[in-house]
C-alpha positions in Angstrom: -45.3 4.5 -30.3 -44.8 1.9 -33.1 -41.4 0.2 -33.3 -39.2 1.3 -36.2 -37.9 -1.1 -38.8 -34.6 -2.8 -38.3 -31.9 -1.2 -40.5 -28.1 -1.4 -40.9 -26.3 1.6 -39.3 -24.0 3.5 -41.6 -20.2 3.0 -40.9 -19.8 6.6 -39.8 -22.4 6.2 -37.1 -20.9 2.9 -36.0 -17.5 4.5 -35.6 -18.9 7.3 -33.6 -20.6 4.9 -31.2 -17.3 3.0 -30.9 -15.5 6.2 -30.2 -17.8 6.8 -27.3 -16.4 3.7 -25.7 -12.8 4.1 -26.6 -12.2 7.9 -26.9 -13.6 9.6 -23.9 -11.1 12.5 -23.7 -7.9 13.8 -25.3 -5.7 11.5 -23.1 -7.5 8.5 -24.6 -6.4 9.6 -28.1 -2.8 9.9 -26.9 -2.9 6.4 -25.4 -4.1 4.8 -28.6 -1.6 6.6 -30.8 1.4 6.0 -28.5 0.5 2.3 -28.2 0.5 2.1 -32.0 4.0 3.8 -32.1 5.3 1.3 -29.5 3.9 -1.6 -31.6 5.7 -0.2 -34.6 9.1 -0.5 -32.9 9.8 3.2 -32.3 12.8 4.2 -30.3 11.7 7.8 -29.9 8.2 9.1 -29.5 7.2 12.7 -29.3 3.8 13.9 -28.2 2.7 17.5 -28.9 -0.6 18.9 -27.6 -2.3 22.3 -27.7 -5.0 23.5 -25.4 -4.8 20.4 -23.3 -5.3 18.3 -26.5 -8.6 19.8 -27.5 -7.1 21.8 -30.4 -4.3 19.5 -31.5 -2.7 16.1 -30.7 0.4 15.1 -32.7 2.3 11.9 -32.1 5.6 11.5 -33.9 7.6 8.2 -33.9 10.6 6.7 -35.8 9.1 3.2 -36.1 8.6 1.0 -39.1 6.0 3.2 -40.8 3.0 2.2 -42.9 3.4 1.2 -46.5 1.5 3.4 -48.9 -0.6 0.4 -50.1 -1.9 -0.1 -46.5 -2.7 3.6 -45.8 -6.2 3.4 -47.3 -7.1 0.9 -44.6 -5.5 2.9 -41.7 -8.8 4.6 -40.8 -11.0 1.6 -41.7 -12.9 -0.1 -38.9 -11.5 -3.5 -37.7 -8.5 -3.2 -40.0 -5.2 -4.2 -38.3 -1.8 -5.7 -39.0 -1.5 -7.4 -35.6 -4.0 -10.3 -36.0 -3.9 -12.8 -38.8 -5.8 -15.8 -37.5 -8.4 -16.7 -34.8 -5.6 -18.2 -32.7 -3.7 -14.9 -32.5 -6.5 -13.5 -30.4 -5.5 -15.9 -27.6 -1.7 -15.0 -27.6 -1.7 -11.2 -28.0 1.8 -9.7 -27.6 1.0 -6.2 -29.0 -0.5 -3.2 -27.3 -3.3 -2.8 -29.8 -5.1 -5.5 -31.8 -8.7 -4.6 -32.5 -8.3 -2.2 -35.3 -10.9 0.2 -33.8 -8.8 3.1 -32.5 -7.9 5.0 -35.7 -11.3 4.5 -37.1 -12.9 5.9 -33.9 -10.5 8.8 -33.7 -11.0 9.8 -37.4 -14.8 9.7 -37.0 -14.9 12.4 -34.3 -12.0 14.7 -35.4 -9.9 16.1 -38.3 -7.2 13.5 -38.5 -4.1 13.0 -40.7 -1.6 10.2 -41.0 1.8 10.9 -42.5 4.1 7.9 -42.8 7.3 6.7 -44.5 8.7 3.3 -44.5 12.6 3.5 -44.0 13.3 1.9 -47.4 11.1 4.4 -49.3 12.3 7.6 -50.8 9.2 9.6 -49.8 6.3 9.7 -47.4 2.6 9.4 -48.0 -0.4 10.8 -46.2 -4.1 10.3 -45.8 -6.9 12.4 -44.1 -10.1 11.5 -42.3 -12.5 14.4 -41.5 -15.3 13.0 -39.4 -15.5 9.8 -41.5 -14.8 11.4 -44.8 -11.5 9.9 -46.0 -9.2 11.2 -48.7 -7.1 9.4 -51.2 -3.5 8.6 -50.4 -1.2 11.4 -51.5 2.6 11.9 -51.7 4.2 14.1 -49.1 7.5 15.0 -47.5 8.3 13.4 -44.1 10.9 11.5 -42.1 11.0 7.7 -41.6 8.3 6.7 -39.2 4.8 7.9 -38.6 3.1 11.2 -37.6 -0.5 11.2 -36.6 -2.3 14.6 -36.1 -5.7 14.9 -34.5 -7.4 18.4 -34.6 -10.7 19.7 -33.4 -11.6 16.6 -31.3 -15.3 16.0 -31.0 -16.1 18.8 -33.4 -19.1 16.7 -34.6 -20.1 15.3 -31.3 -21.1 18.4 -29.2 -22.7 16.2 -26.4 -19.2 14.7 -25.8 -17.3 17.9 -26.3 -19.1 19.8 -23.6 -18.0 17.2 -21.0 -14.3 17.8 -21.8 -12.7 19.7 -18.9 -10.4 22.7 -18.9 -7.0 23.0 -20.5 -5.1 22.3 -17.2 -7.2 19.3 -16.3 -7.1 17.7 -19.7 -3.3 18.2 -20.0 -2.9 16.6 -16.6 -4.6 13.5 -17.9 -2.4 13.6 -21.0 0.8 13.9 -18.9 -0.2 11.0 -16.6 -1.0 8.8 -19.7 2.3 9.4 -21.3 4.1 8.7 -18.0 2.2 5.4 -17.6 3.0 4.3 -21.1 6.7 5.2 -20.7 7.4 3.3 -17.5 7.7 -0.3 -18.9 9.5 0.8 -22.1 12.8 2.2 -20.7 14.7 1.8 -24.0 12.2 4.2 -25.8 12.7 8.0 -25.4 9.5 10.0 -24.7 8.9 13.7 -25.0 5.8 15.7 -24.2 5.2 19.3 -25.4 2.3 21.5 -24.4 1.7 24.6 -26.4 5.2 24.4 -27.8 6.9 24.1 -24.3 8.6 20.9 -23.2 6.7 19.4 -20.3 8.1 15.9 -20.0 11.4 14.5 -21.2 12.3 10.9 -20.6 15.4 9.8 -22.4 16.1 6.2 -23.2 18.0 4.4 -20.3 19.6 1.0 -19.9 18.4 0.6 -16.3 14.7 0.2 -16.0 14.7 1.5 -12.4 15.7 4.9 -13.7 12.5 5.0 -15.8 10.2 3.6 -13.1 11.3 6.3 -10.7 9.9 8.9 -13.1 6.4 8.0 -11.7 7.3 9.0 -8.2 8.1 12.3 -6.5 11.8 12.9 -5.9 11.4 12.5 -2.1 10.0 8.9 -2.7 12.9 7.7 -4.7 15.4 6.8 -1.9 12.6 5.0 0.1 12.2 2.0 -2.2 12.9 -1.8 -2.3 13.5 -3.9 -5.4 11.3 -7.0 -5.8 11.7 -9.9 -8.1 10.0 -13.3 -7.9 9.4 -16.1 -10.3 7.0 -19.0 -10.5 7.9 -21.3 -13.5 7.0 -19.1 -16.5 5.5 -16.3 -14.4 7.5 -13.3 -13.1 6.8 -10.3 -10.9 9.4 -7.6 -10.5 9.8 -3.9 -9.9 10.0 -1.6 -7.0 7.8 -1.0 -3.9 7.9 1.9 -1.5 8.5 1.7 2.2 5.3 1.7 4.3 5.6 5.3 5.2 5.1 6.2 1.5 1.6 4.7 1.5 -1.0 7.4 0.5 -4.8 7.7 0.7 -5.1 7.1 -3.0 -3.5 4.7 -5.4 -1.9 7.5 -7.4 1.6 6.1 -7.0 0.7 2.5 -7.7 1.4 1.2 -11.2 0.8 -2.4 -12.4 1.8 -3.7 -15.8 1.0 -7.0 -17.6 3.4 -7.8 -20.4 4.1 -4.1 -20.8 0.4 -3.0 -20.7 -0.9 -0.8 -17.8 -3.8 -2.5 -16.1 -6.0 -2.2 -13.0 -6.7 -5.6 -11.5 -8.4 -6.2 -8.2 -6.4 -9.4 -7.6 -3.0 -7.7 -7.9 -4.1 -4.7 -5.8 -5.4 -7.0 -3.1 -2.2 -8.9 -3.0 -0.2 -5.7 -2.6 -2.4 -4.5 0.3 -2.1 -7.9 2.0 1.7 -7.7 1.8 1.5 -4.4 3.6 -1.0 -5.5 6.2 0.1 -4.3 9.6 2.8 -2.1 8.0 0.7 0.8 6.9 -2.6 2.2 8.2 -5.8 0.7 6.8 -7.2 2.5 3.8 -3.9 3.7 2.6 -2.3 2.4 -0.7 1.4 1.4 -0.9 3.5 3.0 -3.6 4.6 0.4 -6.2 5.7 -0.1 -9.8 5.1 -3.7 -10.5 5.8 -5.6 -13.8 4.1 -8.9 -14.4 5.2 -11.3 -17.1 2.6 -13.9 -17.9 2.4 -16.2 -21.0 -0.1 -14.5 -23.4 -2.3 -17.7 -23.6 -2.8 -17.5 -19.8 -4.5 -14.1 -19.8 -7.4 -12.5 -21.6 -6.9 -8.9 -22.4 -10.0 -8.6 -24.6 -12.5 -7.9 -21.8 -12.7 -4.1 -21.8 -12.8 -1.5 -24.6 -9.7 0.3 -23.3 -7.9 -2.9 -22.5 -7.2 -1.7 -18.9 -8.9 -4.8 -17.3 -7.8 -8.3 -17.9 -8.8 -11.8 -16.8 -6.2 -14.3 -15.6 -6.4 -18.0 -16.2 -5.1 -18.8 -12.7 -6.0 -15.8 -10.4 -4.8 -17.5 -7.2 -1.3 -18.1 -8.7 -0.9 -14.5 -9.6 -2.1 -13.3 -6.2 0.3 -15.6 -4.4 3.3 -14.5 -6.6 2.7 -10.8 -6.0 2.0 -11.3 -2.3 5.2 -13.4 -1.7 7.4 -11.0 -3.8 6.4 -8.0 -1.8 6.0 -9.6 1.6 9.3 -11.4 1.6 11.2 -8.3 0.6 9.4 -6.2 3.3 10.1 -8.8 6.0 13.8 -9.0 5.1 14.3 -5.2 5.3 14.7 -2.8 8.2 11.6 -0.7 8.0 12.3 1.6 11.0 11.6 5.1 9.8 14.1 7.9 10.5 13.1 10.8 12.8 14.8 13.7 10.9 14.2 17.2 12.5 14.1 19.9 9.9 15.1 22.8 12.2 15.3 23.3 16.0 11.9 25.0 16.3 10.2 22.9 13.7 8.5 19.5 13.9 10.2 17.1 16.2 9.9 14.0 14.0 9.4 14.6 10.3 8.3 11.7 8.2 5.4 10.2 10.0 6.9 9.2 13.3 4.5 11.0 15.7 0.8 11.5 15.7 -1.8 13.4 17.6 -4.1 10.4 17.3 -4.6 7.2 15.4 -3.8 8.0 11.8 -3.6 11.7 12.4 -0.2 13.5 11.9 0.9 15.5 14.9 0.6 19.3 14.6 3.7 21.5 14.6 3.1 22.8 18.1 2.7 19.2 19.4 5.9 18.1 17.7 7.9 21.1 18.9 6.6 20.4 22.4 7.8 16.8 22.2 11.2 18.0 21.1 11.4 20.2 24.1 10.3 17.3 26.3 13.0 15.2 24.9 15.6 17.9 25.6 14.3 18.3 29.2 14.5 14.5 29.7 18.1 14.2 28.7 18.9 17.3 30.8 17.3 15.6 33.8 19.3 12.4 33.3 22.4 14.4 34.3 20.8 16.2 37.2 22.6 14.9 40.4 19.4 15.3 42.5 17.3 13.4 39.9 19.9 10.7 39.7 20.1 10.3 43.5 16.3 10.1 43.7 16.2 7.4 41.0 18.9 5.4 42.8 17.0 5.6 46.0 14.0 3.7 44.6 14.3 -0.1 45.0 14.2 -2.2 41.9 12.1 -5.3 41.5 13.8 -8.7 41.1 13.4 -10.1 37.6 13.4 -13.6 36.4 13.3 -13.9 32.6 13.9 -17.7 32.9 11.0 -18.2 35.2 8.4 -21.0 34.7 6.2 -20.8 31.6 2.5 -20.3 31.9 -0.4 -22.2 30.4 -0.9 -19.5 27.7 1.7 -19.1 24.9 1.3 -15.4 25.3 1.4 -14.4 28.9 2.8 -10.9 28.2 -0.6 -9.3 28.8 -1.6 -6.3 30.8 -4.8 -5.3 32.6 -7.1 -2.5 31.7 -8.9 -1.5 28.6 -8.0 1.0 25.9 -9.0 2.2 22.5 -7.2 1.5 19.3 -4.6 4.1 20.1 -3.5 2.6 23.3 -4.8 5.4 25.4 -4.4 5.0 29.1 -7.1 3.2 31.0 -9.0 4.8 33.9 -7.0 4.9 37.2 -9.3 2.4 38.9 -8.6 -0.1 36.1 -4.9 0.3 36.1 -4.7 -0.1 39.8 -7.2 -3.0 40.1 -5.8 -5.9 42.1 -2.5 -4.2 42.8 -1.5 -3.8 46.5 -0.9 -0.2 47.5 2.5 0.8 48.9 5.8 -1.0 48.7 7.9 -1.8 45.6 5.0 -3.5 43.8 3.1 -0.2 43.7 5.5 0.9 40.8 4.2 -1.9 38.6 1.2 -1.5 36.2 -2.0 -3.4 36.9 -1.9 -7.0 35.8 1.9 -7.1 35.9 1.9 -9.6 38.8 2.1 -12.9 37.0 1.9 -11.7 33.5 4.1 -8.6 33.4 6.7 -8.0 30.7 9.6 -8.7 33.1 8.1 -12.1 33.9 7.8 -13.3 30.3 9.8 -16.5 29.9 12.6 -16.5 27.2 11.2 -17.4 23.8 12.7 -20.9 23.9 10.8 -21.6 27.2 7.3 -20.5 26.1 5.6 -23.9 25.6 8.4 -24.9 23.2 7.5 -22.1 20.8 10.2 -19.8 19.4 9.0 -16.6 17.7 10.1 -16.0 14.2 13.1 -13.8 13.7 13.3 -11.7 10.6 16.5 -11.3 8.6 16.5 -7.6 9.3 16.2 -8.1 13.0 19.0 -10.6 13.3 22.1 -9.1 15.0 23.4 -8.2 18.4 20.8 -7.7 21.1 19.7 -4.3 22.0 21.7 -2.7 24.9 20.1 -3.0 28.3 20.1 0.8 28.8 16.6 1.7 27.6 14.9 4.4 29.5 11.2 5.2 29.7 10.1 8.7 28.8 6.8 10.1 30.0 5.5 6.6 30.7 4.9 6.1 27.0 8.1 6.1 25.0 11.3 4.2 25.4 14.7 5.6 24.4 17.6 3.3 23.6 21.0 3.7 22.2 21.8 2.2 18.7 24.9 1.9 16.7 24.3 5.1 14.7 22.3 7.1 17.2 19.2 6.3 19.2 15.9 4.6 18.8 12.6 6.1 20.2 10.0 3.4 20.8 6.2 3.7 21.4 5.8 1.1 24.2 2.1 0.4 23.4 2.7 0.0 19.6 5.7 -2.3 20.1 4.1 -4.5 22.7 1.0 -4.7 20.5 3.1 -6.0 17.6 4.8 -8.5 19.8 1.5 -9.7 21.1 0.0 -9.9 17.6 2.9 -12.0 16.2 2.9 -14.4 19.1 -0.9 -14.8 19.0 -0.7 -15.5 15.3 2.0 -18.1 15.8 0.1 -19.7 18.6 -3.3 -19.8 16.9 -1.6 -21.4 13.8 -0.8 -24.4 16.0 -4.5 -25.0 17.0 -7.2 -23.4 19.2 -5.9 -21.2 22.0 -6.3 -22.1 25.7 -9.5 -20.9 27.2 -11.4 -21.1 30.5 -15.0 -21.9 31.0 -16.8 -19.0 32.7 -18.6 -19.9 35.9 -21.4 -17.5 35.0 -21.8 -16.9 31.3 -21.5 -13.2 30.2 -24.7 -12.1 28.4 -24.5 -9.6 25.5 -27.5 -8.0 23.9 -27.2 -8.0 20.1 -29.1 -6.7 17.1 -30.3 -8.8 14.2 -27.3 -7.8 12.1 -24.9 -8.7 14.9 -26.6 -12.0 15.4 -26.1 -12.8 11.7 -22.5 -11.6 11.9 -21.9 -14.0 14.8 -22.5 -17.0 12.6 -19.8 -15.6 10.2 -17.2 -15.0 12.8 -17.9 -18.0 15.0 -15.1 -20.2 13.4 -12.6 -17.5 14.0 -13.7 -17.0 17.6 -13.5 -20.7 18.3 -9.8 -20.6 17.2 -9.3 -17.8 19.6 -10.8 -19.8 22.5 -14.0 -17.7 22.6 -17.2 -19.7 22.8 -20.3 -17.6 22.1 -23.8 -19.1 21.8 -27.2 -17.6 21.1 -29.6 -17.7 24.1 -32.5 -15.9 22.4 -33.4 -13.8 19.4 -31.6 -10.7 20.7 -28.9 -12.0 23.1 -25.8 -14.2 23.2 -23.8 -15.7 26.0 -20.0 -15.9 26.3 -19.3 -19.4 27.6 -15.5 -19.5 27.4 -12.8 -16.9 27.1 -9.0 -16.9 26.5 -7.0 -17.3 29.6 -4.5 -14.6 28.6 -7.3 -12.0 28.5 -8.4 -12.7 32.0 -8.1 -9.0 32.9 -10.7 -8.0 30.3 -14.5 -8.2 30.6 -15.7 -10.9 28.2 -19.0 -9.2 27.5 -17.4 -5.8 26.7 -14.9 -7.5 24.4 -17.5 -9.4 22.4 -19.8 -6.4 22.3 -17.1 -4.2 20.9 -16.1 -6.9 18.4 -19.7 -7.2 17.1 -20.2 -3.4 16.9 -17.0 -3.1 14.9 -18.0 -6.0 12.8 -21.2 -4.2 11.6 -19.0 -1.6 9.9 -15.8 -3.4 9.0 -16.0 -7.2 9.0 -19.0 -8.1 6.9 -17.1 -8.5 3.6 -13.9 -10.1 4.9 -12.6 -13.6 4.2 -11.8 -16.0 6.9 -8.1 -15.2 7.1 -8.8 -11.5 7.1 -11.3 -11.9 9.9 -8.7 -13.8 11.9 -6.2 -10.9 11.5 -8.8 -8.4 12.5 -9.7 -10.2 15.7 -6.0 -10.8 16.5 -5.5 -7.0 16.0 -8.2 -6.3 18.5 -6.9 -8.8 21.0 -3.3 -7.6 20.8 -4.4 -4.0 21.3 -6.4 -4.9 24.3 -3.7 -7.0 25.9 -0.7 -4.7 25.3 0.7 -2.3 27.8 -0.9 1.1 27.5 0.5 4.6 26.9 0.9 6.1 30.4 1.7 2.8 32.1 5.0 3.1 34.2 7.4 0.2 33.6 10.3 -0.9 35.8 13.8 -0.8 34.2 13.7 -4.6 33.9 10.4 -4.5 32.1 11.7 -1.8 29.8 14.7 -3.9 28.9 12.7 -7.0 28.4 10.3 -5.2 26.0 13.1 -3.8 24.0 14.8 -7.2 23.8 11.6 -8.8 22.5 11.7 -6.2 19.6 14.6 -8.2 18.0 12.6 -11.4 18.0 9.5 -10.7 16.0 8.8 -9.9 12.3 7.6 -6.5 11.3 8.6 -4.9 14.6 8.8 -1.5 12.9 5.0 -1.2 12.8 2.1 -2.1 15.0 -0.7 -4.3 13.6 -2.6 -1.1 12.7 0.3 0.2 10.6 1.5 2.9 12.9 5.3 3.0 13.5 6.6 1.4 16.7 10.1 2.9 16.4 11.9 6.0 15.1 15.6 6.2 14.4 17.4 9.4 15.3 21.0 9.3 13.9 24.1 10.9 15.4 24.2 13.1 12.2 20.7 14.4 13.0 21.8 15.2 16.6 24.9 17.0 15.4 22.9 19.1 13.1 20.6 20.1 16.0 23.5 21.0 18.3 25.3 22.9 15.5 28.3 20.5 15.5 28.5 20.1 11.7 30.3 22.3 9.2 33.5 22.7 11.2 
């Protein structure tokens, strides 16, 4: 087929092509028109749609209006009042600037602009029907501008057939109006669908009141205010508590100088701030406002202006990360265990789980509530109390000598990521049978919780203490429940602690602090442990080797399909080196290939902490229980384990009184 001759496309076709990039659905029309209204200085914006926007879109504002002399250019391509010189493109302060939106909209619809400048006595209007523009005519209208768009895509059937149903398209329109309204709290927004008011956001003085419109009502009390500055940069807004994290980013809103954006740098910084506080793969709730000098950001990289390019990406990442992380670390993140009714779920709000990342079922939660009631009943049973008093207690020495490792609070046995109990032969390995020591978990001998030196005595290292954790030490009256949970009194009720999750967090924080000082202590293996590896795992080993060396793990290739573990950390002496490295490489094939060095370090530390922590099902002595609870006050982020699961639930006296029907008198 012979090539056709090069020819100039007609303006109407050019605008239809442009519309394909900018106007993909009715919500895109709403976005462009509302942004124009904001740029015009409107204080009230009303959006009316019919049939989800397919039949009619009308945007009414009380802004500065368009002079009648400029109306002929309103639907012209690349005509705008927002740019005057080339330099203006590099310091954009308006929502729109290209002059393409109205031309694109008019080319694929029946559009009308009615506008009146406040100083004029009358209004003027102009029409555009699929690129056929009318002359400017006098009309009646209020000060401001009204834009009507009817029969969208009437002349582009290929695009019209991809428009969804009424409910779906209106959902997109509603979300668009909400997103546009969040950073402009002094502007009132109204949305009507088929004549019925669907959204009403009055102007408010406090921006937080407007930001909360993006979240469900139950989210609103669970928020933290953030505000950080770096010279001329600023990041402020609200972030949700970790338990508000959701599988999608639906409740995550990021704005740059008032413009809604989606930026990988900012999203990554938010996820890093919540690392270890919420489960992997979940997205924290946030409304974040960024203020950046216009010359330091390029907003002209995407037709819809939703993507931007920062001049200094690392600086933006650090500002967002520090703003969110510092606020989270300075706050008490312990979730409340709020029973809804006596026969309902025991711990509402994400406290219990049937497995890693899986919410517990109603029957399981009700069962745990009954177990908790039976437990407290047994505490006042004279026979049970006499039996408990008859058992000898182990001597404890929290000021004992420190060990070679900075983290000697390790336990024997192996477990999965959930801290499931290890097989009996592992738990009992190396523990004499009979006598008082039989009550201690495997590996507790020289490295048990009760034998951990005080923080000041651990090789001179003192764990960090968060501002939220500072205060009086926990009372030494903690009790172990079902060899998995610890119950301790608090000022306003009680705390219920997952022993594995808490010990895992303690181990992780101390490991992180220890590795930051240099390579960890390791011991050369007398007989190297050989691990068979695939070609992918062998390649992965080269990537993770620097991290393993910091951990005190020396792994070397001994052939095309095998590696040998030469050295292993001393504090993991109860684990099999070959099994640990094999599991690490197997997980790495799925999870670690695209991680940066620091992310790899955190992943390996997560795995180490989980392996070394006390397991669910391990019985603890009263001294060990009290020592573990006391350590909770000495580490950052003690409310969640490194995997993001909660370590502690708070049950208030008010909640207990409700359950025992002691309220309302």
